[in-house]
ROMIZA-658292 format. One record per atom (N, C-alpha, C, O, CB): atom name; residue number from 0; chain; x, y, z; residue in three letters. Coordinates in Angstrom, 3 decimals. Glycine has a CB too. Example, Ala and Ser with C-alpha at 12.3 -4.5 7.8 and 13.67 -1.06 7.14 Angstrom:
BEGIN
('N', 0, 'A', (13.190, -5.690, 7.800), 'Ala')
('CA', 0, 'A', (12.300, -4.500, 7.800), 'Ala')
('C', 0, 'A', (13.200, -3.300, 7.800), 'Ala')
('O', 0, 'A', (14.236, -3.319, 8.465), 'Ala')
('CB', 0, 'A', (11.308, -4.473, 9.046), 'Ala')
('N', 1, 'A', (12.850, -2.250, 7.080), 'Ser')
('CA', 1, 'A', (13.670, -1.060, 7.140), 'Ser')
('C', 1, 'A', (12.900, 0.030, 7.870), 'Ser')
('O', 1, 'A', (13.409, 1.138, 8.039), 'Ser')
('CB', 1, 'A', (14.084, -0.598, 5.725), 'Ser')
***
This chain:
BEGIN
('N', 0, 'A', (0.851, -1.178, -0.013), 'Unk')
('CA', 0, 'A', (-0.031, -0.020, 0.046), 'Unk')
('C', 0, 'A', (0.855, 1.260, -0.003), 'Unk')
('O', 0, 'A', (1.494, 1.588, 0.996), 'Unk')
('CB', 0, 'A', (-0.935, -0.060, 1.361), 'Unk')
('N', 1, 'A', (0.901, 1.975, -1.131), 'Unk')
('CA', 1, 'A', (1.595, 3.246, -1.252), 'Unk')
('C', 1, 'A', (3.125, 3.192, -0.942), 'Unk')
('O', 1, 'A', (3.661, 4.220, -0.526), 'Unk')
('CB', 1, 'A', (0.935, 4.231, -0.333), 'Unk')
('N', 2, 'A', (3.821, 2.115, -1.110), 'Unk')
('CA', 2, 'A', (5.174, 2.138, -0.895), 'Unk')
('C', 2, 'A', (5.718, 1.470, -2.261), 'Unk')
('O', 2, 'A', (5.180, 0.489, -2.775), 'Unk')
('CB', 2, 'A', (5.584, 1.367, 0.499), 'Unk')
('N', 3, 'A', (6.851, 2.123, -2.781), 'Unk')
('CA', 3, 'A', (7.484, 1.540, -3.943), 'Unk')
('C', 3, 'A', (9.005, 1.353, -3.521), 'Unk')
('O', 3, 'A', (9.486, 2.204, -2.772), 'Unk')
('CB', 3, 'A', (7.291, 2.495, -5.280), 'Unk')
('N', 4, 'A', (9.697, 0.422, -3.901), 'Unk')
('CA', 4, 'A', (10.988, 0.223, -3.610), 'Unk')
('C', 4, 'A', (11.846, -0.076, -4.882), 'Unk')
('O', 4, 'A', (11.374, -0.774, -5.780), 'Unk')
('CB', 4, 'A', (11.059, -0.829, -2.631), 'Unk')
('N', 5, 'A', (13.008, 0.408, -4.956), 'Unk')
('CA', 5, 'A', (13.799, 0.260, -6.152), 'Unk')
('C', 5, 'A', (15.323, 0.132, -5.682), 'Unk')
('O', 5, 'A', (15.836, 0.913, -4.881), 'Unk')
('CB', 5, 'A', (13.554, 1.524, -7.159), 'Unk')
('N', 6, 'A', (15.939, -0.876, -6.236), 'Unk')
('CA', 6, 'A', (17.432, -1.001, -6.002), 'Unk')
('C', 6, 'A', (18.099, -0.224, -7.055), 'Unk')
('O', 6, 'A', (17.821, -0.447, -8.234), 'Unk')
('CB', 6, 'A', (17.949, -2.499, -6.023), 'Unk')
('N', 7, 'A', (19.016, 0.732, -6.699), 'Unk')
('CA', 7, 'A', (19.839, 1.595, -7.617), 'Unk')
('C', 7, 'A', (21.296, 1.186, -7.156), 'Unk')
('O', 7, 'A', (21.747, 1.642, -6.105), 'Unk')
('CB', 7, 'A', (19.505, 3.307, -7.458), 'Unk')
('N', 8, 'A', (21.899, 0.476, -7.810), 'Unk')
('CA', 8, 'A', (23.333, 0.204, -7.471), 'Unk')
('C', 8, 'A', (23.301, -0.549, -6.010), 'Unk')
('O', 8, 'A', (22.683, -1.600, -5.840), 'Unk')
('CB', 8, 'A', (24.247, 1.683, -7.435), 'Unk')
('N', 9, 'A', (23.959, 0.042, -5.095), 'Unk')
('CA', 9, 'A', (23.888, -0.419, -3.753), 'Unk')
('C', 9, 'A', (23.100, 0.372, -2.769), 'Unk')
('O', 9, 'A', (23.354, 0.416, -1.566), 'Unk')
('CB', 9, 'A', (25.156, -0.534, -3.279), 'Unk')
('N', 10, 'A', (22.097, 1.011, -3.384), 'Unk')
('CA', 10, 'A', (21.138, 1.762, -2.529), 'Unk')
('C', 10, 'A', (19.784, 1.331, -2.774), 'Unk')
('O', 10, 'A', (19.426, 1.105, -3.930), 'Unk')
('CB', 10, 'A', (21.217, 3.233, -2.745), 'Unk')
('N', 11, 'A', (18.912, 1.180, -1.696), 'Unk')
('CA', 11, 'A', (17.541, 0.883, -1.806), 'Unk')
('C', 11, 'A', (16.823, 2.220, -1.576), 'Unk')
('O', 11, 'A', (17.016, 2.894, -0.565), 'Unk')
('CB', 11, 'A', (17.105, -0.238, -0.801), 'Unk')
('N', 12, 'A', (15.992, 2.566, -2.559), 'Unk')
('CA', 12, 'A', (15.162, 3.822, -2.559), 'Unk')
('C', 12, 'A', (13.778, 3.326, -2.323), 'Unk')
('O', 12, 'A', (13.276, 2.493, -3.077), 'Unk')
('CB', 12, 'A', (15.266, 4.689, -3.939), 'Unk')
('N', 13, 'A', (13.089, 3.865, -1.194), 'Unk')
('CA', 13, 'A', (11.693, 3.676, -0.936), 'Unk')
('C', 13, 'A', (10.982, 4.952, -1.098), 'Unk')
('O', 13, 'A', (11.352, 5.984, -0.539), 'Unk')
('CB', 13, 'A', (11.458, 3.117, 0.415), 'Unk')
('N', 14, 'A', (9.864, 4.866, -1.940), 'Unk')
('CA', 14, 'A', (9.195, 6.079, -2.204), 'Unk')
('C', 14, 'A', (7.710, 5.956, -1.640), 'Unk')
('O', 14, 'A', (7.005, 4.996, -1.950), 'Unk')
('CB', 14, 'A', (9.239, 6.386, -3.756), 'Unk')
('N', 15, 'A', (7.292, 6.918, -0.843), 'Unk')
('CA', 15, 'A', (5.925, 6.957, -0.280), 'Unk')
('C', 15, 'A', (5.341, 8.242, -0.681), 'Unk')
('O', 15, 'A', (5.959, 9.303, -0.594), 'Unk')
('CB', 15, 'A', (5.895, 6.795, 1.267), 'Unk')
('N', 16, 'A', (3.980, 8.118, -1.179), 'Unk')
('CA', 16, 'A', (3.307, 9.253, -1.536), 'Unk')
('C', 16, 'A', (2.700, 9.889, -0.405), 'Unk')
('O', 16, 'A', (1.891, 9.283, 0.296), 'Unk')
('CB', 16, 'A', (2.372, 8.985, -2.501), 'Unk')
('N', 17, 'A', (3.078, 11.200, -0.161), 'Unk')
('CA', 17, 'A', (2.711, 11.853, 0.983), 'Unk')
('C', 17, 'A', (1.559, 13.005, 0.519), 'Unk')
('O', 17, 'A', (1.202, 13.854, 1.336), 'Unk')
('CB', 17, 'A', (4.071, 12.468, 1.692), 'Unk')
('N', 18, 'A', (1.080, 12.978, -0.663), 'Unk')
('CA', 18, 'A', (0.163, 13.939, -1.073), 'Unk')
('C', 18, 'A', (-1.119, 14.016, -0.277), 'Unk')
('O', 18, 'A', (-1.460, 13.067, 0.431), 'Unk')
('CB', 18, 'A', (-0.128, 13.711, -2.413), 'Unk')
('N', 19, 'A', (-1.864, 15.157, -0.375), 'Unk')
('CA', 19, 'A', (-3.195, 15.274, 0.329), 'Unk')
('C', 19, 'A', (-4.059, 14.275, -0.031), 'Unk')
('O', 19, 'A', (-4.790, 13.846, 0.862), 'Unk')
('CB', 19, 'A', (-3.870, 16.514, 0.089), 'Unk')
('N', 20, 'A', (-4.158, 13.755, -1.237), 'Unk')
('CA', 20, 'A', (-4.982, 12.678, -1.648), 'Unk')
('C', 20, 'A', (-4.576, 11.354, -0.955), 'Unk')
('O', 20, 'A', (-5.467, 10.608, -0.549), 'Unk')
('CB', 20, 'A', (-4.918, 12.546, -3.147), 'Unk')
('N', 21, 'A', (-3.303, 11.036, -0.805), 'Unk')
('CA', 21, 'A', (-2.813, 9.828, -0.121), 'Unk')
('C', 21, 'A', (-3.083, 10.007, 1.324), 'Unk')
('O', 21, 'A', (-3.380, 8.985, 1.944), 'Unk')
('CB', 21, 'A', (-1.299, 9.565, -0.376), 'Unk')
('N', 22, 'A', (-3.033, 11.099, 1.950), 'Unk')
('CA', 22, 'A', (-3.348, 11.297, 3.318), 'Unk')
('C', 22, 'A', (-4.810, 11.147, 3.657), 'Unk')
('O', 22, 'A', (-5.205, 10.709, 4.737), 'Unk')
('CB', 22, 'A', (-2.895, 12.594, 3.716), 'Unk')
('N', 23, 'A', (-5.664, 11.574, 2.571), 'Unk')
('CA', 23, 'A', (-7.070, 11.464, 2.829), 'Unk')
('C', 23, 'A', (-7.614, 10.020, 2.678), 'Unk')
('O', 23, 'A', (-8.671, 9.683, 3.212), 'Unk')
('CB', 23, 'A', (-7.802, 12.387, 1.908), 'Unk')
('N', 24, 'A', (-6.842, 9.163, 1.919), 'Unk')
('CA', 24, 'A', (-7.111, 7.754, 1.701), 'Unk')
('C', 24, 'A', (-6.526, 6.866, 2.729), 'Unk')
('O', 24, 'A', (-6.804, 5.667, 2.728), 'Unk')
('CB', 24, 'A', (-6.623, 7.347, 0.401), 'Unk')
('N', 25, 'A', (-5.683, 7.416, 3.658), 'Unk')
('CA', 25, 'A', (-5.015, 6.591, 4.688), 'Unk')
('C', 25, 'A', (-6.040, 6.068, 5.624), 'Unk')
('O', 25, 'A', (-7.055, 6.713, 5.887), 'Unk')
('CB', 25, 'A', (-3.944, 7.385, 5.464), 'Unk')
('N', 26, 'A', (-5.754, 4.787, 6.179), 'Unk')
('CA', 26, 'A', (-6.810, 4.119, 6.948), 'Unk')
('C', 26, 'A', (-6.380, 4.048, 8.368), 'Unk')
('O', 26, 'A', (-5.163, 4.073, 8.557), 'Unk')
('CB', 26, 'A', (-7.121, 2.711, 6.405), 'Unk')
('N', 27, 'A', (-7.125, 3.968, 9.351), 'Unk')
('CA', 27, 'A', (-6.796, 3.994, 10.704), 'Unk')
('C', 27, 'A', (-5.850, 2.763, 11.036), 'Unk')
('O', 27, 'A', (-5.990, 1.663, 10.502), 'Unk')
('CB', 27, 'A', (-8.096, 3.993, 11.543), 'Unk')
('N', 28, 'A', (-4.899, 3.055, 11.948), 'Unk')
('CA', 28, 'A', (-4.018, 2.017, 12.311), 'Unk')
('C', 28, 'A', (-4.820, 0.982, 13.185), 'Unk')
('O', 28, 'A', (-6.001, 1.151, 13.484), 'Unk')
('CB', 28, 'A', (-2.775, 2.604, 13.059), 'Unk')
('N', 29, 'A', (-4.117, -0.036, 13.543), 'Unk')
('CA', 29, 'A', (-4.844, -1.070, 14.307), 'Unk')
('C', 29, 'A', (-5.239, -0.602, 15.655), 'Unk')
('O', 29, 'A', (-6.224, -1.076, 16.219), 'Unk')
('CB', 29, 'A', (-4.024, -2.306, 14.448), 'Unk')
('N', 30, 'A', (-4.427, 0.403, 16.238), 'Unk')
('CA', 30, 'A', (-4.709, 0.936, 17.555), 'Unk')
('C', 30, 'A', (-5.798, 1.926, 17.476), 'Unk')
('O', 30, 'A', (-6.541, 2.128, 18.437), 'Unk')
('CB', 30, 'A', (-3.496, 1.552, 18.170), 'Unk')
('N', 31, 'A', (-5.917, 2.577, 16.300), 'Unk')
('CA', 31, 'A', (-6.796, 3.693, 16.059), 'Unk')
('C', 31, 'A', (-6.289, 4.985, 16.579), 'Unk')
('O', 31, 'A', (-7.064, 5.932, 16.713), 'Unk')
('CB', 31, 'A', (-8.089, 3.434, 16.631), 'Unk')
('N', 32, 'A', (-4.916, 5.085, 16.907), 'Unk')
('CA', 32, 'A', (-4.330, 6.258, 17.374), 'Unk')
('C', 32, 'A', (-3.768, 7.119, 16.349), 'Unk')
('O', 32, 'A', (-3.595, 8.321, 16.548), 'Unk')
('CB', 32, 'A', (-3.365, 5.956, 18.284), 'Unk')
('N', 33, 'A', (-3.438, 6.459, 15.105), 'Unk')
('CA', 33, 'A', (-2.979, 7.178, 14.023), 'Unk')
('C', 33, 'A', (-3.510, 6.646, 12.672), 'Unk')
('O', 33, 'A', (-4.225, 5.645, 12.643), 'Unk')
('CB', 33, 'A', (-1.529, 7.178, 14.059), 'Unk')
('N', 34, 'A', (-3.169, 7.297, 11.589), 'Unk')
('CA', 34, 'A', (-3.629, 6.732, 10.279), 'Unk')
('C', 34, 'A', (-2.443, 6.149, 9.531), 'Unk')
('O', 34, 'A', (-1.342, 6.699, 9.552), 'Unk')
('CB', 34, 'A', (-4.333, 7.832, 9.392), 'Unk')
('N', 35, 'A', (-2.695, 4.990, 8.851), 'Unk')
('CA', 35, 'A', (-1.623, 4.360, 8.166), 'Unk')
('C', 35, 'A', (-1.593, 4.811, 6.724), 'Unk')
('O', 35, 'A', (-2.497, 4.531, 5.938), 'Unk')
('CB', 35, 'A', (-1.739, 2.868, 8.264), 'Unk')
('N', 36, 'A', (-0.482, 5.548, 6.388), 'Unk')
('CA', 36, 'A', (-0.426, 6.149, 5.057), 'Unk')
('C', 36, 'A', (0.253, 5.173, 4.069), 'Unk')
('O', 36, 'A', (-0.025, 5.218, 2.870), 'Unk')
('CB', 36, 'A', (0.341, 7.512, 5.106), 'Unk')
('N', 37, 'A', (1.181, 4.252, 4.595), 'Unk')
('CA', 37, 'A', (1.928, 3.396, 3.758), 'Unk')
('C', 37, 'A', (2.296, 2.215, 4.615), 'Unk')
('O', 37, 'A', (2.470, 2.318, 5.829), 'Unk')
('CB', 37, 'A', (3.156, 4.100, 3.150), 'Unk')
('N', 38, 'A', (2.413, 1.073, 3.932), 'Unk')
('CA', 38, 'A', (2.793, -0.152, 4.669), 'Unk')
('C', 38, 'A', (3.263, -1.197, 3.517), 'Unk')
('O', 38, 'A', (2.805, -1.231, 2.375), 'Unk')
('CB', 38, 'A', (1.482, -0.740, 5.607), 'Unk')
('N', 39, 'A', (4.221, -2.000, 4.026), 'Unk')
('CA', 39, 'A', (4.667, -3.128, 3.070), 'Unk')
('C', 39, 'A', (3.811, -4.357, 3.416), 'Unk')
('O', 39, 'A', (3.903, -5.370, 2.724), 'Unk')
('CB', 39, 'A', (6.296, -3.492, 3.222), 'Unk')
('N', 40, 'A', (2.979, -4.293, 4.472), 'Unk')
('CA', 40, 'A', (2.127, -5.510, 4.881), 'Unk')
('C', 40, 'A', (3.121, -6.690, 5.267), 'Unk')
('O', 40, 'A', (2.950, -7.833, 4.844), 'Unk')
('CB', 40, 'A', (1.099, -5.991, 3.614), 'Unk')
('N', 41, 'A', (4.056, -6.368, 6.010), 'Unk')
('CA', 41, 'A', (4.895, -7.428, 6.517), 'Unk')
('C', 41, 'A', (6.332, -7.263, 5.722), 'Unk')
('O', 41, 'A', (6.591, -6.212, 5.135), 'Unk')
('CB', 41, 'A', (4.151, -8.933, 6.265), 'Unk')
('N', 42, 'A', (7.166, -8.277, 5.745), 'Unk')
('CA', 42, 'A', (8.484, -8.201, 5.092), 'Unk')
('C', 42, 'A', (8.391, -8.453, 3.663), 'Unk')
('O', 42, 'A', (7.695, -9.365, 3.215), 'Unk')
('CB', 42, 'A', (9.442, -9.155, 5.683), 'Unk')
('N', 43, 'A', (9.113, -7.625, 2.897), 'Unk')
('CA', 43, 'A', (9.311, -7.816, 1.424), 'Unk')
('C', 43, 'A', (10.807, -7.811, 1.214), 'Unk')
('O', 43, 'A', (11.586, -7.171, 1.920), 'Unk')
('CB', 43, 'A', (8.585, -6.667, 0.533), 'Unk')
('N', 44, 'A', (11.157, -8.589, 0.165), 'Unk')
('CA', 44, 'A', (12.439, -8.741, -0.255), 'Unk')
('C', 44, 'A', (12.948, -7.690, -1.376), 'Unk')
('O', 44, 'A', (12.341, -7.502, -2.430), 'Unk')
('CB', 44, 'A', (12.536, -10.108, -0.718), 'Unk')
('N', 45, 'A', (14.132, -7.038, -1.010), 'Unk')
('CA', 45, 'A', (14.764, -6.228, -2.141), 'Unk')
('C', 45, 'A', (16.129, -6.760, -2.148), 'Unk')
('O', 45, 'A', (16.949, -6.416, -1.297), 'Unk')
('CB', 45, 'A', (14.739, -4.583, -1.938), 'Unk')
('N', 46, 'A', (16.401, -7.608, -3.107), 'Unk')
('CA', 46, 'A', (17.651, -8.241, -3.313), 'Unk')
('C', 46, 'A', (17.820, -9.161, -2.129), 'Unk')
('O', 46, 'A', (16.873, -9.921, -1.925), 'Unk')
('CB', 46, 'A', (18.817, -7.220, -3.463), 'Unk')
('N', 47, 'A', (18.811, -9.227, -1.344), 'Unk')
('CA', 47, 'A', (19.030, -9.976, -0.121), 'Unk')
('C', 47, 'A', (18.659, -9.270, 1.165), 'Unk')
('O', 47, 'A', (18.927, -9.742, 2.270), 'Unk')
('CB', 47, 'A', (20.419, -10.354, -0.051), 'Unk')
('N', 48, 'A', (18.007, -8.076, 0.971), 'Unk')
('CA', 48, 'A', (17.548, -7.382, 2.131), 'Unk')
('C', 48, 'A', (16.063, -7.501, 2.355), 'Unk')
('O', 48, 'A', (15.274, -7.296, 1.432), 'Unk')
('CB', 48, 'A', (17.920, -5.979, 2.036), 'Unk')
('N', 49, 'A', (15.650, -7.847, 3.639), 'Unk')
('CA', 49, 'A', (14.120, -7.805, 3.894), 'Unk')
('C', 49, 'A', (13.766, -6.593, 4.570), 'Unk')
('O', 49, 'A', (14.431, -6.229, 5.539), 'Unk')
('CB', 49, 'A', (13.606, -8.986, 4.744), 'Unk')
('N', 50, 'A', (12.799, -5.939, 4.164), 'Unk')
('CA', 50, 'A', (12.143, -4.689, 4.748), 'Unk')
('C', 50, 'A', (10.712, -4.851, 5.200), 'Unk')
('O', 50, 'A', (9.884, -5.500, 4.561), 'Unk')
('CB', 50, 'A', (12.159, -3.576, 3.731), 'Unk')
('N', 51, 'A', (10.469, -4.234, 6.322), 'Unk')
('CA', 51, 'A', (9.040, -4.116, 6.771), 'Unk')
('C', 51, 'A', (8.883, -2.541, 7.113), 'Unk')
('O', 51, 'A', (9.729, -1.932, 7.768), 'Unk')
('CB', 51, 'A', (8.702, -5.144, 8.142), 'Unk')
('N', 52, 'A', (7.781, -1.990, 6.629), 'Unk')
('CA', 52, 'A', (7.581, -0.563, 6.815), 'Unk')
('C', 52, 'A', (6.220, -0.322, 7.118), 'Unk')
('O', 52, 'A', (5.327, -0.953, 6.553), 'Unk')
('CB', 52, 'A', (7.977, 0.229, 5.653), 'Unk')
('N', 53, 'A', (5.972, 0.654, 8.076), 'Unk')
('CA', 53, 'A', (4.710, 1.198, 8.390), 'Unk')
('C', 53, 'A', (4.868, 2.759, 8.601), 'Unk')
('O', 53, 'A', (5.591, 3.199, 9.495), 'Unk')
('CB', 53, 'A', (4.127, 0.479, 9.653), 'Unk')
('N', 54, 'A', (4.189, 3.538, 7.778), 'Unk')
('CA', 54, 'A', (4.379, 5.045, 7.811), 'Unk')
('C', 54, 'A', (3.001, 5.476, 8.290), 'Unk')
('O', 54, 'A', (1.952, 5.151, 7.732), 'Unk')
('CB', 54, 'A', (4.819, 5.747, 6.312), 'Unk')
('N', 55, 'A', (3.100, 6.244, 9.383), 'Unk')
('CA', 55, 'A', (1.753, 6.831, 9.936), 'Unk')
('C', 55, 'A', (1.784, 8.268, 9.988), 'Unk')
('O', 55, 'A', (2.827, 8.923, 9.976), 'Unk')
('CB', 55, 'A', (1.417, 6.338, 11.361), 'Unk')
('N', 56, 'A', (0.504, 8.797, 10.053), 'Unk')
('CA', 56, 'A', (0.233, 10.191, 10.234), 'Unk')
('C', 56, 'A', (-0.630, 10.388, 11.339), 'Unk')
('O', 56, 'A', (-1.366, 9.449, 11.643), 'Unk')
('CB', 56, 'A', (-0.333, 10.794, 9.070), 'Unk')
('N', 57, 'A', (-0.679, 11.548, 12.068), 'Unk')
('CA', 57, 'A', (-1.574, 11.693, 13.195), 'Unk')
('C', 57, 'A', (-3.066, 11.808, 12.710), 'Unk')
('O', 57, 'A', (-3.369, 12.233, 11.596), 'Unk')
('CB', 57, 'A', (-1.159, 12.945, 14.031), 'Unk')
('N', 58, 'A', (-3.923, 11.406, 13.615), 'Unk')
('CA', 58, 'A', (-5.421, 11.676, 13.235), 'Unk')
('C', 58, 'A', (-5.685, 13.172, 13.308), 'Unk')
('O', 58, 'A', (-5.027, 13.918, 14.033), 'Unk')
('CB', 58, 'A', (-6.472, 10.898, 14.243), 'Unk')
('N', 59, 'A', (-6.583, 13.536, 12.599), 'Unk')
('CA', 59, 'A', (-6.978, 15.105, 12.592), 'Unk')
('C', 59, 'A', (-8.478, 15.213, 13.083), 'Unk')
('O', 59, 'A', (-9.022, 16.313, 13.166), 'Unk')
('CB', 59, 'A', (-6.841, 15.818, 10.976), 'Unk')
***
């Protein structure tokens, strides 16, 4: 959800859309304290590296 990853040489570039539209579409976190704007939904592989990411924004 809203996370793109790309290997460029020896760097992993993660891109998250922080636009107003993406923030409006964010869903409540499991605790309900924040909104989840981006997640990898668990671990994903980029080459030999595993990444797990959750990006949250405050509730308004």
